C-alpha positions in Angstrom: -69.6 -63.0 52.4 -66.4 -63.5 50.6 -64.9 -66.8 48.9 -61.7 -68.5 49.3 -59.1 -67.4 46.2 -57.2 -71.0 47.2 -57.3 -72.8 44.9 -58.6 -76.4 45.4 -55.9 -78.2 44.1 -53.9 -76.6 46.7 -55.6 -77.8 49.8 -54.9 -81.8 49.6 -51.7 -83.4 50.1 -49.8 -85.7 47.2 -51.5 -88.8 47.2 -48.8 -91.7 47.2 -49.4 -95.0 46.1 -49.5 -98.2 49.1 -45.9 -99.0 47.9 -44.6 -96.0 48.0 -46.1 -94.5 51.0 -44.3 -98.1 52.4 -40.5 -97.0 51.9 -38.8 -95.4 54.9 -38.2 -91.7 54.0 -33.8 -90.4 55.1 -32.6 -94.1 56.8 -29.7 -95.0 54.3 -30.0 -99.0 52.6 -34.2 -98.7 53.3 -36.2 -100.8 50.6 -38.0 -99.0 47.8 -40.1 -101.4 45.7 -40.5 -103.3 41.7 -42.0 -99.8 40.5 -39.7 -97.7 41.2 -38.5 -97.2 37.6 -34.6 -95.6 37.8 -33.6 -92.8 35.6 -30.6 -90.3 36.1 -28.0 -90.4 38.4 -25.6 -87.7 38.8 -22.3 -87.3 41.7 -22.4 -84.0 44.3 -18.9 -83.6 46.2 -19.4 -83.3 49.7 -16.5 -82.7 52.6 -16.4 -86.2 53.2 -16.5 -87.3 49.5 -18.5 -88.2 46.7 -21.8 -89.1 46.9 -23.8 -90.7 44.1 -27.4 -89.0 44.1 -30.1 -91.4 42.0 -33.5 -90.4 40.6 -36.2 -93.0 40.1 -40.0 -92.8 39.4 -43.2 -94.7 40.7 -44.9 -96.2 38.2 -48.0 -96.6 39.4 -48.7 -93.2 41.3 -45.8 -91.1 39.2 -43.3 -90.4 42.1 -40.0 -88.6 41.5 -37.9 -89.8 44.6 -33.8 -88.9 44.7 -32.1 -91.7 46.6 -28.7 -90.4 48.3 -26.1 -93.5 48.5 -24.3 -91.9 51.3 -21.8 -94.0 53.4 -21.5 -91.4 55.7 -24.7 -90.2 56.7 -27.2 -92.8 58.2 -30.0 -90.4 57.7 -29.8 -90.3 53.8 -32.2 -92.5 51.5 -34.7 -91.5 50.5 -36.8 -88.5 49.6 -39.5 -87.1 47.6 -38.8 -85.1 45.2 -42.2 -84.1 43.1 -44.6 -85.7 40.8 
């Protein structure tokens, strides 16, 4: 009999708190939630101009988010970048 060499942590997907799970991803102008703490921001150059990306961290579950404020791309917005 062989044993699975995969650690059990890799089998569990990242768990989001209820507030984070309710954030609409990849949609500009979607709301975050009150427990997101604003962090750093950076500016990136795109072919249509400058885009500001701001990092946030959830106080409750520790999930790290980025919000891309791109007025040309409706599908920019919230994305999870880690924990």
